[in-house]
C-alpha positions, 0 to 999 in steps of 0.5 A: 869352651865357656865355663858356666857362671855358676861353676866358675864362682864355686871354683873361685869361692873354693880357692879363696876359702882354701887359701884363707885356711892355709894362711891361718895354719902358721898364726894359729901355731905361732903360740905352740913354740911357747907352749913347747918351751914352757913344758920342756923348761918346766921339766928340765929346771923344775922352776915352774913360776919362772917358766909361767911368768916368761911364757905369759910375757911372751903371750902378751907381747905376741897377742897383739901382733897375731891380732893385727895378722888375724884381722888382715887375713880375715879382712883381705882373703874373705872380706870379713872386718873384725872391729877393733876393740878401742875403749876410752882409757879411764882418767884415773886408774882405780880398781873399779875403772881398771875392772870396767876397762878389762871388761871392755876390752876382754883381753882373756878372750884374745889370749884364749884365742890364740893360746888354746883355740888357735892349735885346734883351728890349725888342725882343722884347717890342715885337715882341710888342706890334706883333703884338697891335696887328696882330691887333687892327687885323686883326679890327676891320678892317671897323670902321675901314675903313668910318670912312675917306673913300669915296675912301681906302677905294676906293684902299686896299681896292679896294672892300673885297675885301681886308678878309677877307683882313686879317680872317682874318690878324687872327684867326690872329695873335689866336689865336697871341697868347696862347701867344706872350706866355706864351712869351716871359714864361716865357722872361723869368721864367727869365733873370731867375731865372737872372741876378738870382736866387740860383744852384742851389747857393745855393738848395739851401744855402738849402733845406738851411738851412731844413730844418735849422732846421725839424728842429731846431724839430721835435726841440725840440718832440717833446722838449718833448711828451715831457716834458709827457707825463712830467710828466702821468703823474708828477704825474696818473696815478701820483699816482692809482695811489699813492692806490689802492695806499694806500687798498687797503692801509688797507683791508687793515690796518683791516678784520680782520673781512674776509671771506677771499675779499674780503681776497684779492681786495683783496691782489691788487689792492693788489699789482697797483697797486703793480706798475702803479706800478713799471712807470709809474716805469720808463716815466716815467724811459724817457721823460724823467726829471725829475732830466735836466731839473732837474740835467742829464745826469751826475745823470740818468746816475748814477741810471740807473747805480744802478738798472741790475741789473749793475755800471756804471762811469760816467765823465762829463766835461762842460764845460757843460749841453748842449741839452735834445734833445742831453741827451735823445737821449744819455740815451735811447742809454745807457738802451737800451744798458745795457737791450739789455746786461742783457736780451739780451747777459746782460753781467756789467758794462758801462762808460759814457764821456760827454765833450765834445770841442769841439762834439761829444758823445761817448757810448760804452757798453761790455759784456762780454756775448755780442755779435753785435748787428747795427744793420742787422737792424732791431732797436732799434739801428736806432731808436737810429741814427734818433735819432741821425741826427735831430741829425746825429750818427754811430752805430756798433756793434761787437759781434763774436760772443762780445763785447764790444759797444761802442755809440758816438754822437757828437752835435753839441752846439753851441748 
């Protein structure tokens, strides 16, 4: 006989939830003896101050153990992970730092859960277990009724006329047990996550921290991949093109008896090879110039300003080298801004100012071009804004019609 998959899952879930509730009775009742002892001692001696202090000490000592037991019960039996609250201890304990630490750890919630809510949850768990025992007793009523002596069976069940009612009630309770146990287990899990785990604000902050770390790792990985592509192009493809251009030049110079048609074809190929080398050099410098990695942002910007076909006034004031991804974004912003000033704004001169102010790298590029640039119009400025935004930076464009155009970027550079 094959049991349907849905019924099998329901039975297994009911066993798991019922076992979870049964395992919670003793931990939830663990502090009840403390209550009883405190009440009895106070009634006998009348020294409530000593009783309260001793019971509070027992509660404080027992709470970490009960927390570990409850976390293991939730994790092992129903797969719910109750996160630990592990705030960083302050370097210097003051009233303010102690208050912040207590607000982060929230010990009163843990004590309230085990001391006040625990006995109520234990009663609810016992109720579910009693229902489970009653439904099982009803389902097997015929079996254990026939095991009783004949006189007792007649006195209790009236010649078995009441057994069908017991069996029907047991079947009804058995059908309701999976949903009842599931509802109670879910309610306990929500209470535990709300009282024993981090608050919503703390979870959001932890998620933000995780996303910040993952985003930084992604940016560094992309930057490292860009540098690898630059090295491969510079050391591989570019060298092959240079070798090709040299061989074509040697063919033209060493074969004066070459037919004119062939010489013209080779000369054209030689010219195209040199143009390809120039374009590849520009592409490599746009990806990640080698001087940026070797000598830093100042040297890379000096080379960029020298290659730009318009006068560029460059001022760089840096206290130390930035992180590689910060240098890469700053260089990219300045390179694209100067390219736009040359090709689109038809500027006559430009000014680039780079300086470090505390933990912020400020970049400003100004040109005297036509103006009218709009970062919200879906142009290349939108890509610049996204690159700056990937570092939690600020990007601003001021470009009235007729100029001048000023592009400003502020990049966090704290390591």
